[in-house]
VEXLUM-295836 format. One line per 3 residues: number of its first residue (from 1); for each residue x, y, z of C-alpha. Coordinates in steps of 0.2 Angstrom, whole numbers, padded with zeros to 4 digits. Layout:
BEGIN
NUM> X:Y:Z ~ ...
This chain:
BEGIN
1> -0235:-0097:0012 ~ -0230:-0106:-0004 ~ -0221:-0122:-0007
4> -0204:-0121:-0015 ~ -0199:-0132:-0030 ~ -0186:-0146:-0028
7> -0171:-0143:-0039 ~ -0152:-0142:-0039 ~ -0145:-0124:-0038
10> -0153:-0108:-0033 ~ -0172:-0107:-0032 ~ -0182:-0101:-0047
13> -0195:-0092:-0037 ~ -0184:-0079:-0028 ~ -0195:-0064:-0025
16> -0190:-0046:-0027 ~ -0195:-0029:-0021 ~ -0193:-0013:-0032
19> -0195:-0001:-0018 ~ -0181:0012:-0017 ~ -0172:0017:-0001
22> -0159:0030:0002 ~ -0150:0024:0018 ~ -0133:0018:0015
25> -0121:0009:0027 ~ -0110:0020:0037 ~ -0092:0013:0038
28> -0084:0013:0055 ~ -0068:0013:0046 ~ -0072:0031:0040
31> -0076:0036:0057 ~ -0060:0029:0064 ~ -0049:0037:0050
34> -0055:0054:0056 ~ -0048:0050:0073 ~ -0031:0043:0067
37> -0016:0050:0076 ~ -0006:0062:0066 ~ 0008:0054:0056
40> -0001:0037:0053 ~ 0001:0037:0034 ~ -0005:0023:0023
43> 0006:0018:0009 ~ -0002:0023:-0008 ~ 0005:0009:-0017
46> 0022:0007:-0027 ~ 0024:0010:-0046 ~ 0025:-0005:-0057
49> 0033:-0019:-0047 ~ 0048:-0029:-0055 ~ 0042:-0047:-0053
52> 0040:-0062:-0063 ~ 0025:-0064:-0075 ~ 0011:-0068:-0062
55> 0001:-0078:-0075 ~ 0013:-0092:-0075 ~ 0021:-0103:-0061
58> 0040:-0099:-0059 ~ 0052:-0109:-0069 ~ 0060:-0116:-0053
61> 0044:-0121:-0045 ~ 0044:-0139:-0050 ~ 0061:-0145:-0045
64> 0060:-0138:-0027 ~ 0047:-0151:-0021 ~ 0035:-0152:-0007
67> 0045:-0147:0008 ~ 0034:-0156:0020 ~ 0018:-0148:0015
70> 0003:-0157:0009 ~ 0001:-0145:-0007 ~ 0019:-0142:-0011
73> 0029:-0126:-0010 ~ 0038:-0113:-0020 ~ 0052:-0103:-0014
76> 0055:-0092:-0029 ~ 0060:-0074:-0025 ~ 0051:-0068:-0040
79> 0035:-0073:-0033 ~ 0037:-0067:-0015 ~ 0048:-0051:-0018
82> 0046:-0036:-0028 ~ 0058:-0021:-0029 ~ 0053:-0004:-0037
85> 0065:0009:-0045 ~ 0063:0020:-0030 ~ 0071:0007:-0019
88> 0054:0001:-0011 ~ 0054:-0018:-0007 ~ 0037:-0027:-0007
91> 0036:-0044:0001 ~ 0021:-0055:-0002 ~ 0013:-0064:0013
94> 0004:-0080:0009 ~ -0003:-0084:0026 ~ -0019:-0075:0034
97> -0016:-0062:0047 ~ -0029:-0064:0061 ~ -0020:-0056:0075
100> -0005:-0068:0077 ~ 0007:-0056:0068 ~ 0011:-0067:0053
103> 0011:-0053:0041 ~ 0025:-0046:0051 ~ 0035:-0062:0055
106> 0036:-0071:0039 ~ 0040:-0055:0029 ~ 0053:-0050:0042
109> 0062:-0067:0039 ~ 0063:-0063:0020 ~ 0069:-0045:0024
112> 0082:-0051:0036 ~ 0090:-0063:0023 ~ 0088:-0050:0010
115> 0096:-0037:0021 ~ 0082:-0025:0018 ~ 0078:-0010:0028
118> 0062:-0015:0037 ~ 0056:0003:0036 ~ 0057:0003:0017
121> 0047:-0013:0016 ~ 0029:-0015:0011 ~ 0019:-0031:0014
124> 0006:-0037:0002 ~ -0007:-0051:0005 ~ -0007:-0065:-0007
127> -0023:-0070:-0015 ~ -0028:-0089:-0014 ~ -0017:-0098:-0027
130> -0010:-0115:-0023 ~ 0000:-0116:-0039 ~ 0009:-0100:-0036
133> 0011:-0099:-0017 ~ 0010:-0117:-0011 ~ -0001:-0121:0005
136> -0010:-0106:0012 ~ -0021:-0114:0025 ~ -0017:-0104:0041
139> -0020:-0117:0054 ~ -0012:-0130:0065 ~ 0001:-0117:0071
142> 0011:-0121:0056 ~ 0015:-0105:0047 ~ 0032:-0101:0055
145> 0038:-0119:0058 ~ 0034:-0124:0040 ~ 0039:-0108:0031
148> 0054:-0101:0041 ~ 0067:-0110:0030 ~ 0058:-0107:0014
151> 0056:-0088:0018 ~ 0074:-0088:0022 ~ 0078:-0095:0005
154> 0067:-0082:-0003 ~ 0077:-0068:0005 ~ 0094:-0076:0002
157> 0090:-0080:-0017 ~ 0084:-0062:-0020 ~ 0100:-0055:-0011
160> 0111:-0066:-0021 ~ 0102:-0060:-0037 ~ 0105:-0042:-0033
163> 0123:-0046:-0028 ~ 0126:-0054:-0045 ~ 0118:-0040:-0054
166> 0129:-0027:-0046 ~ 0145:-0038:-0049 ~ 0141:-0039:-0067
169> 0138:-0020:-0068 ~ 0155:-0017:-0060 ~ 0163:-0031:-0069
172> 0170:-0038:-0052 ~ 0169:-0056:-0045 ~ 0153:-0058:-0035
175> 0163:-0064:-0020 ~ 0169:-0046:-0019 ~ 0152:-0038:-0016
178> 0139:-0039:-0002 ~ 0122:-0033:0004 ~ 0121:-0020:0017
181> 0104:-0013:0022 ~ 0095:-0010:0006 ~ 0111:-0008:-0004
184> 0125:-0019:-0013 ~ 0142:-0012:-0009 ~ 0159:-0016:-0016
187> 0171:-0013:-0001 ~ 0187:-0013:-0011 ~ 0182:0003:-0020
190> 0168:0010:-0009 ~ 0155:0009:-0023 ~ 0137:0006:-0019
193> 0121:0004:-0028 ~ 0103:0003:-0021 ~ 0092:-0012:-0023
196> 0081:0000:-0034 ~ 0096:0003:-0045 ~ 0098:-0016:-0048
199> 0080:-0022:-0047 ~ 0077:-0023:-0066 ~ 0093:-0032:-0070
202> 0092:-0044:-0055 ~ 0074:-0049:-0060 ~ 0081:-0055:-0077
205> 0093:-0067:-0069 ~ 0090:-0085:-0066 ~ 0084:-0090:-0048
208> 0099:-0098:-0039 ~ 0098:-0116:-0036 ~ 0093:-0120:-0018
211> 0110:-0129:-0015 ~ 0119:-0113:-0020 ~ 0111:-0102:-0007
214> 0121:-0094:0007 ~ 0110:-0091:0022 ~ 0115:-0079:0035
217> 0123:-0085:0051 ~ 0113:-0081:0067 ~ 0125:-0068:0073
220> 0122:-0058:0056 ~ 0103:-0057:0059 ~ 0095:-0040:0060
223> 0078:-0045:0064 ~ 0076:-0063:0067 ~ 0076:-0068:0085
226> 0076:-0049:0091 ~ 0057:-0046:0092 ~ 0060:-0027:0090
229> 0049:-0023:0075 ~ 0032:-0022:0083 ~ 0017:-0027:0072
232> 0017:-0022:0054 ~ -0002:-0019:0054 ~ -0003:-0012:0071
235> -0006:0006:0066 ~ -0019:0002:0053 ~ -0028:-0009:0065
238> -0029:0004:0079 ~ -0032:0019:0067 ~ -0046:0011:0057
241> -0036:0009:0040 ~ -0035:-0010:0042 ~ -0047:-0019:0030
244> -0056:-0034:0037 ~ -0069:-0045:0028 ~ -0083:-0035:0035
247> -0076:-0018:0029 ~ -0077:-0023:0010 ~ -0087:-0010:0001
250> -0091:-0005:-0018 ~ -0102:0007:-0026 ~ -0120:0000:-0029
253> -0116:-0016:-0019 ~ -0129:-0025:-0009 ~ -0129:-0033:0008
256> -0137:-0049:0014 ~ -0141:-0059:0029 ~ -0147:-0077:0029
259> -0160:-0086:0040 ~ -0152:-0103:0042 ~ -0159:-0119:0049
262> -0156:-0119:0068 ~ -0154:-0138:0067 ~ -0140:-0148:0058
265> -0148:-0155:0042 ~ -0164:-0144:0044 ~ -0173:-0139:0028
268> -0185:-0125:0022 ~ -0202:-0133:0019 ~ -0210:-0116:0014
271> -0208:-0098:0017 ~ -0218:-0082:0015 ~ -0207:-0066:0011
274> -0221:-0054:0009 ~ -0218:-0044:0025 ~ -0199:-0044:0023
277> -0201:-0036:0006 ~ -0211:-0022:0013 ~ -0196:-0017:0024
280> -0188:-0001:0015 ~ -0171:-0006:0007 ~ -0175:-0024:0005
283> -0173:-0028:-0014 ~ -0174:-0047:-0015 ~ -0177:-0063:-0005
286> -0168:-0079:-0011 ~ -0169:-0097:-0004 ~ -0152:-0105:-0003
289> -0152:-0123:-0006 ~ -0149:-0135:0008 ~ -0136:-0149:0006
292> -0137:-0167:0011 ~ -0128:-0173:0026 ~ -0113:-0175:0031
295> -0111:-0156:0032 ~ -0094:-0155:0024 ~ -0090:-0136:0020
298> -0107:-0133:0013 ~ -0118:-0119:0017 ~ -0132:-0123:0029
301> -0145:-0117:0016 ~ -0160:-0106:0022 ~ -0168:-0090:0016
304> -0157:-0074:0012 ~ -0163:-0056:0013 ~ -0154:-0045:0001
307> -0155:-0026:0004 ~ -0146:-0009:0001 ~ -0139:-0009:0018
310> -0136:-0022:0032 ~ -0149:-0014:0044 ~ -0163:-0017:0031
313> -0157:-0034:0028 ~ -0158:-0039:0046 ~ -0175:-0031:0049
316> -0182:-0040:0034 ~ -0175:-0056:0040 ~ -0185:-0054:0056
319> -0201:-0053:0046 ~ -0198:-0069:0036 ~ -0211:-0083:0040
322> -0202:-0100:0038 ~ -0208:-0117:0041 ~ -0194:-0129:0044
325> -0191:-0148:0043 ~ -0178:-0150:0057 ~ -0172:-0167:0051
328> -0163:-0181:0060 ~ -0155:-0170:0074 ~ -0170:-0161:0080
331> -0170:-0169:0097 ~ -0152:-0166:0101 ~ -0151:-0161:0119
334> -0135:-0157:0128 ~ -0140:-0164:0145 ~ -0146:-0180:0138
337> -0131:-0182:0127 ~ -0119:-0179:0142 ~ -0127:-0194:0150
340> -0125:-0204:0134 ~ -0106:-0200:0134 ~ -0104:-0204:0152
343> -0112:-0221:0149 ~ -0101:-0225:0135 ~ -0085:-0219:0145
346> -0089:-0232:0158 ~ -0089:-0246:0146 ~ -0074:-0254:0137
349> -0071:-0245:0120 ~ -0060:-0247:0105 ~ -0042:-0250:0111
352> -0030:-0238:0103 ~ -0015:-0240:0113 ~ -0011:-0255:0125
355> 0005:-0257:0135 ~ 0007:-0270:0149 ~ -0007:-0278:0158
358> -0018:-0264:0164 ~ -0033:-0274:0171 ~ -0021:-0285:0182
361> -0012:-0270:0188 ~ -0028:-0261:0193 ~ -0034:-0276:0202
364> -0017:-0278:0212 ~ -0016:-0259:0216 ~ -0015:-0253:0234
367> -0027:-0239:0229 ~ -0038:-0236:0214 ~ -0042:-0218:0209
370> -0057:-0215:0196 ~ -0062:-0198:0189 ~ -0072:-0191:0175
373> -0070:-0174:0166 ~ -0083:-0165:0155 ~ -0079:-0152:0143
376> -0094:-0145:0133 ~ -0096:-0139:0115 ~ -0087:-0123:0112
379> -0089:-0109:0099 ~ -0074:-0100:0092 ~ -0083:-0083:0093
382> -0070:-0072:0084 ~ -0073:-0053:0087 ~ -0076:-0052:0068
385> -0090:-0064:0063 ~ -0088:-0072:0046 ~ -0090:-0060:0032
388> -0087:-0061:0013 ~ -0091:-0051:-0003 ~ -0093:-0058:-0020
391> -0095:-0050:-0037 ~ -0097:-0060:-0054 ~ -0093:-0052:-0071
394> -0091:-0060:-0088 ~ -0089:-0078:-0081 ~ -0076:-0072:-0067
397> -0080:-0071:-0049 ~ -0070:-0060:-0037 ~ -0071:-0063:-0019
400> -0065:-0054:-0003 ~ -0066:-0064:0013 ~ -0058:-0065:0030
403> -0053:-0083:0027 ~ -0040:-0094:0035 ~ -0041:-0106:0019
406> -0041:-0095:0003 ~ -0037:-0110:-0008 ~ -0051:-0121:-0001
409> -0063:-0106:-0002 ~ -0058:-0103:-0020 ~ -0060:-0121:-0025
412> -0077:-0123:-0017 ~ -0084:-0106:-0024 ~ -0078:-0112:-0042
415> -0087:-0129:-0039 ~ -0104:-0121:-0033 ~ -0104:-0108:-0047
418> -0098:-0122:-0060 ~ -0083:-0111:-0065 ~ -0065:-0116:-0069
421> -0055:-0112:-0053 ~ -0044:-0100:-0063 ~ -0060:-0089:-0065
424> -0061:-0087:-0047 ~ -0050:-0074:-0038 ~ -0050:-0075:-0019
427> -0044:-0059:-0010 ~ -0039:-0061:0008 ~ -0043:-0047:0020
430> -0037:-0045:0038 ~ -0046:-0057:0050 ~ -0053:-0051:0066
433> -0049:-0067:0074 ~ -0052:-0084:0067 ~ -0047:-0099:0079
436> -0052:-0112:0066 ~ -0069:-0106:0062 ~ -0063:-0096:0046
439> -0055:-0112:0039 ~ -0073:-0116:0034 ~ -0079:-0108:0018
442> -0097:-0110:0020 ~ -0100:-0091:0022 ~ -0089:-0087:0007
445> -0100:-0099:-0004 ~ -0115:-0090:0002 ~ -0109:-0073:-0005
448> -0105:-0081:-0022 ~ -0122:-0089:-0023 ~ -0131:-0073:-0019
451> -0120:-0063:-0031 ~ -0126:-0075:-0044 ~ -0144:-0073:-0039
454> -0142:-0054:-0042 ~ -0134:-0056:-0059 ~ -0117:-0054:-0053
457> -0119:-0038:-0043 ~ -0108:-0037:-0028 ~ -0116:-0044:-0013
460> -0108:-0044:0005 ~ -0114:-0058:0017 ~ -0112:-0053:0035
463> -0115:-0064:0049 ~ -0122:-0057:0065 ~ -0115:-0062:0082
466> -0131:-0073:0084 ~ -0128:-0081:0067 ~ -0110:-0085:0072
469> -0114:-0093:0089 ~ -0129:-0103:0082 ~ -0121:-0109:0066
472> -0103:-0112:0070 ~ -0092:-0128:0067 ~ -0091:-0131:0086
475> -0077:-0139:0096 ~ -0082:-0156:0101 ~ -0090:-0161:0117
478> -0080:-0173:0127 ~ -0081:-0185:0142 ~ -0064:-0191:0148
481> -0064:-0206:0160 ~ -0048:-0210:0169 ~ -0043:-0224:0181
484> -0026:-0226:0190 ~ -0019:-0239:0202 ~ -0006:-0234:0215
487> 0006:-0245:0224 ~ 0010:-0244:0243 ~ 0022:-0229:0240
490> 0009:-0220:0230 ~ 0018:-0223:0213 ~ 0006:-0225:0198
493> 0007:-0243:0191 ~ -0008:-0243:0180 ~ -0017:-0230:0169
496> -0033:-0232:0159 ~ -0040:-0217:0149 ~ -0056:-0218:0139
499> -0059:-0203:0128 ~ -0077:-0201:0121 ~ -0081:-0187:0109
502> -0089:-0184:0092 ~ -0075:-0183:0079 ~ -0072:-0169:0066
505> -0072:-0183:0053 ~ -0091:-0184:0056 ~ -0093:-0167:0048
508> -0086:-0175:0032 ~ -0090:-0194:0032 ~ -0107:-0201:0037
511> -0106:-0214:0051 ~ -0090:-0209:0058 ~ -0091:-0212:0077
514> -0072:-0214:0082 ~ -0059:-0201:0083 ~ -0047:-0199:0069
517> -0028:-0203:0072 ~ -0025:-0184:0072 ~ -0037:-0181:0086
520> -0030:-0196:0096 ~ -0013:-0189:0093 ~ -0018:-0173:0103
523> -0012:-0177:0120 ~ -0020:-0194:0123 ~ -0013:-0208:0113
526> 0004:-0200:0114 ~ 0004:-0196:0133 ~ 0023:-0198:0137
529> 0021:-0205:0155 ~ 0033:-0218:0162 ~ 0019:-0230:0167
532> 0022:-0249:0164 ~ 0003:-0253:0162 ~ -0006:-0240:0151
535> -0021:-0242:0140 ~ -0031:-0229:0129 ~ -0048:-0233:0123
538> -0060:-0223:0112 ~ -0078:-0228:0113 ~ -0091:-0223:0100
541> -0099:-0206:0099 ~ -0111:-0199:0086 ~ -0111:-0181:0081
544> -0127:-0171:0081 ~ -0120:-0154:0075 ~ -0106:-0148:0064
547> -0089:-0152:0073 ~ -0074:-0142:0067 ~ -0057:-0135:0072
550> -0055:-0124:0087 ~ -0039:-0116:0093 ~ -0028:-0131:0099
553> -0043:-0143:0095 ~ -0044:-0160:0105 ~ -0029:-0155:0116
556> -0041:-0144:0126 ~ -0051:-0159:0134 ~ -0035:-0170:0135
559> -0025:-0158:0144 ~ -0039:-0153:0156 ~ -0042:-0171:0161
562> -0025:-0178:0162 ~ -0017:-0163:0171 ~ -0031:-0162:0183
565> -0030:-0181:0186 ~ -0011:-0180:0189 ~ -0015:-0167:0203
568> -0028:-0179:0210 ~ -0016:-0194:0210 ~ -0002:-0183:0219
571> -0015:-0178:0232 ~ -0020:-0196:0234 ~ -0002:-0201:0236
574> 0002:-0187:0248 ~ 0015:-0180:0236 ~ 0019:-0163:0230
577> 0011:-0161:0213 ~ 0026:-0155:0204 ~ 0037:-0169:0210
580> 0023:-0181:0206 ~ 0021:-0174:0188 ~ 0040:-0175:0185
583> 0040:-0193:0191 ~ 0026:-0198:0179 ~ 0036:-0189:0165
586> 0051:-0200:0169 ~ 0069:-0197:0165 ~ 0074:-0187:0149
589> 0072:-0197:0134 ~ 0067:-0195:0115 ~ 0052:-0206:0111
592> 0048:-0212:0094 ~ 0029:-0207:0093 ~ 0026:-0223:0083
595> 0030:-0233:0099 ~ 0016:-0224:0107 ~ 0004:-0229:0092
598> 0004:-0212:0086 ~ 0004:-0213:0067 ~ 0000:-0194:0065
601> 0013:-0186:0076 ~ 0005:-0169:0073 ~ 0009:-0170:0055
604> 0028:-0170:0057 ~ 0042:-0182:0054 ~ 0045:-0193:0069
607> 0063:-0193:0067 ~ 0064:-0174:0067 ~ 0051:-0172:0080
610> 0051:-0186:0093 ~ 0042:-0184:0110 ~ 0056:-0176:0121
613> 0052:-0179:0139 ~ 0068:-0169:0144 ~ 0060:-0153:0136
616> 0044:-0157:0145 ~ 0053:-0158:0161 ~ 0062:-0142:0158
619> 0046:-0132:0156 ~ 0039:-0139:0172 ~ 0055:-0135:0181
622> 0056:-0118:0174 ~ 0039:-0112:0177 ~ 0038:-0119:0195
625> 0055:-0110:0199 ~ 0049:-0094:0191 ~ 0032:-0094:0200
628> 0040:-0098:0217 ~ 0032:-0115:0218 ~ 0030:-0121:0236
631> 0030:-0104:0244 ~ 0018:-0100:0258 ~ 0002:-0091:0253
634> -0013:-0084:0263 ~ -0028:-0094:0266 ~ -0040:-0095:0251
637> -0025:-0094:0239 ~ -0016:-0108:0230 ~ -0004:-0112:0215
640> -0009:-0124:0202 ~ 0002:-0133:0189 ~ -0001:-0141:0172
643> 0010:-0145:0157 ~ 0006:-0151:0139 ~ 0014:-0155:0123
646> 0005:-0150:0107 ~ 0010:-0144:0090 ~ 0027:-0150:0094
649> 0029:-0137:0107 ~ 0031:-0139:0126 ~ 0021:-0128:0138
652> 0019:-0127:0157 ~ 0008:-0116:0167 ~ 0007:-0111:0185
655> -0009:-0101:0190 ~ -0010:-0092:0206 ~ -0028:-0091:0211
658> -0037:-0083:0226 ~ -0055:-0087:0231 ~ -0063:-0076:0244
661> -0077:-0081:0257 ~ -0091:-0078:0244 ~ -0082:-0089:0232
664> -0077:-0075:0220 ~ -0061:-0080:0210 ~ -0047:-0069:0206
667> -0030:-0073:0198 ~ -0016:-0062:0203 ~ -0003:-0070:0192
670> 0000:-0083:0178 ~ 0017:-0090:0174 ~ 0020:-0098:0157
673> 0036:-0107:0152 ~ 0037:-0112:0133 ~ 0050:-0122:0123
676> 0046:-0120:0105 ~ 0063:-0122:0098 ~ 0071:-0107:0089
679> 0062:-0090:0093 ~ 0060:-0081:0077 ~ 0050:-0066:0083
682> 0050:-0067:0103 ~ 0038:-0052:0105 ~ 0025:-0061:0094
685> 0027:-0077:0104 ~ 0024:-0068:0120 ~ 0009:-0060:0114
688> 0001:-0076:0107 ~ 0005:-0085:0124 ~ -0003:-0070:0133
691> -0018:-0071:0122 ~ -0019:-0090:0124 ~ -0019:-0088:0143
694> -0034:-0076:0141 ~ -0043:-0088:0130 ~ -0040:-0103:0141
697> -0047:-0093:0156 ~ -0062:-0089:0145 ~ -0065:-0108:0141
700> -0062:-0112:0160 ~ -0074:-0099:0167 ~ -0088:-0097:0154
703> -0086:-0107:0138 ~ -0101:-0118:0135 ~ -0112:-0121:0120
706> -0128:-0131:0124 ~ -0142:-0138:0113 ~ -0161:-0140:0116
709> -0172:-0148:0102 ~ -0157:-0148:0091 ~ -0153:-0129:0092
712> -0140:-0119:0101 ~ -0146:-0110:0116 ~ -0133:-0096:0117
715> -0135:-0081:0105 ~ -0123:-0067:0111 ~ -0110:-0063:0123
718> -0122:-0061:0138 ~ -0125:-0080:0137 ~ -0108:-0085:0130
721> -0097:-0072:0140 ~ -0078:-0069:0137 ~ -0066:-0066:0152
724> -0068:-0047:0157 ~ -0054:-0036:0164 ~ -0060:-0040:0182
727> -0058:-0059:0179 ~ -0042:-0058:0169 ~ -0025:-0062:0177
730> -0017:-0046:0184 ~ 0000:-0052:0179 ~ 0005:-0064:0165
733> 0023:-0068:0164 ~ 0030:-0078:0149 ~ 0047:-0087:0151
736> 0055:-0092:0134 ~ 0067:-0106:0136 ~ 0082:-0101:0125
739> 0087:-0110:0109 ~ 0101:-0102:0099 ~ 0102:-0115:0086
742> 0091:-0108:0071 ~ 0094:-0124:0061 ~ 0084:-0134:0074
745> 0066:-0138:0070 ~ 0053:-0125:0076 ~ 0037:-0128:0086
748> 0020:-0121:0084 ~ 0015:-0106:0094 ~ -0003:-0100:0090
751> -0011:-0114:0100 ~ 0000:-0123:0113 ~ -0003:-0110:0126
754> -0022:-0114:0127 ~ -0023:-0132:0134 ~ -0014:-0131:0150
757> -0022:-0115:0156 ~ -0039:-0122:0162 ~ -0031:-0137:0172
760> -0018:-0126:0180 ~ -0032:-0114:0186 ~ -0043:-0129:0192
763> -0028:-0136:0201 ~ -0025:-0119:0209 ~ -0043:-0118:0215
766> -0041:-0135:0223 ~ -0025:-0129:0232 ~ -0034:-0114:0238
769> -0051:-0122:0243 ~ -0050:-0140:0243 ~ -0063:-0141:0229
772> -0061:-0152:0214 ~ -0068:-0146:0198 ~ -0070:-0159:0185
775> -0084:-0151:0174 ~ -0081:-0135:0163 ~ -0085:-0121:0163
778> -0082:-0117:0181 ~ -0096:-0104:0181 ~ -0105:-0103:0198
781> -0097:-0118:0205 ~ -0087:-0108:0218 ~ -0101:-0096:0223
784> -0106:-0097:0241 ~ -0119:-0083:0242
């Protein structure tokens, strides 16, 4: 064992093996390609594309402004649309594809306004470049709601440029020509030119000013609102041609895995790489520097094993001998911490919303109901664990990564390599799931540092499933304490909610013990109930691990607690749950979120996006009607309801649950009603809500990350299971509330379906068995054998 030196940057004492080895990685993609169905042809790439000089921002960029995005926005068609001389149209997608279908939906919007033939459209993935593409962070269910109108403008501008070019060539007024499915026609004379015929001339024209654009009317849409195009990447995904982060390969590249500290803030004291270097194929062992807390987006540090194939790297890692300093969080224990949160939840905390006189109303109440709900840490566990490849040549770093945040990853790689940001190219691959984990660029930085350690040679860092579960940015753990006072008629007159959870802000700021406005605005401070006396409190909670984003974030514990508690209140009052929930929601009204002390409002304008209780009522009324609420069911079966507003979308769920004499749970059917405003791609909306239901079921039944001595106990899907086919709902029915006004503001879709699933399931279990579940996951709580 040897003591490493203290310094900034990569260790000077990295050790290397000269042993040669002939095994190479076998690509699963090559195997799948051999099995591809006949006719699945991958486009070979178009000839030179007619687009603006990509080294400079478009001339119109500066005058278009921010368009409600934090990093600005450019809707220049010369950046997003290219047309070749053979009539092929290429549309750039600047958001990451992780199964939600955004590489279909956003280009589809452009193609519709362009009046392009979808089957002649190719989609390219944009590299990370904020100056050119605006915000590229694929998170917060924002992609369509923030870029529907900008992408319409992109397509409309390109169409008008083509129309202008055709009118000029024919020497007729531009009003006399029009676009018709990949052609510009002159109806008066029957003349027609393809987009390819006009592309070169159109590219030289000035981009139309935004105020001169003529967008299509909804009745003119070919694709928007139809949901008839399938998934652009679908064939590539199922036939093995899709390229994910883990699939990146180059000749002579190296593969790396990292042994990271198991405890947040842990450091390598000393290590012995002797046995690791004896493994055939291992070429070098490198210590990665640890970073001081708070964790930020930094890599965790540790010791990397670099080899000629992934298997050798993994086997070499097993033989490392490392002595760790576990640091300040080495005693973190989930059971003890749960007790700490419960103690905090039972004491007054920081008041974040206060209406009426809650204490007085609770004292005068005819009946007082108290309940606490516990939701553990969760891991995103995407099917594809984090993976990134980096290569450095002549002061320029190229990266290929499955990332949700390409601009952040690019900026952080440049910082760690001490390169100008312009010298880093961040190529975005397909993502095999993300759920917020791949918004964090720690694994991308690791690849860049290891390429530097290998003198610029391409190095791919692959995380195993064990790495992914042990070293995530976990969803926070939470205790939600609720109290309510009921009058003689069972009406709720007082409501007290204490939410206690470590904040994401603790990952970035030392000493942060209260939740951020954004977290409080996820279903707790903005609860829209018509209760005269209502107080929300936020006691302190200290983080002992990396807390990060998770699909629907803090909406998960709030929806579980509040919607479960509403069911408890209805039972205590002897009322039907649906009727009681609608009474709490109150009459239809549009509430300024600032009146609820919600300064965040999910990042949106409070004027454009008020809290609309009428829409919340409608999804409840719709889903209960569709599910047959109130119908008679056999013994051991029941219906459960939950509704939640998140990401400016309204969702209600009814779960039909059946529990047999042994306590075995099955779910015959789930109904989901959603009001997300205009439905741009209904087929993708349905798919995302179905997936959200399955994910919500997983969290309810199995989701739990626990800690002992500061380290995660779970290490693979046998200890962190997903819902399997025999546990999944037999039938999921999605009911989309119609909205035909495509000028209305859009809601998010990727996340809002997750929060109401668990409480609806637990409420259904109560209806079926009389058993209340206040702690997730359900696990074995129902078993009677």
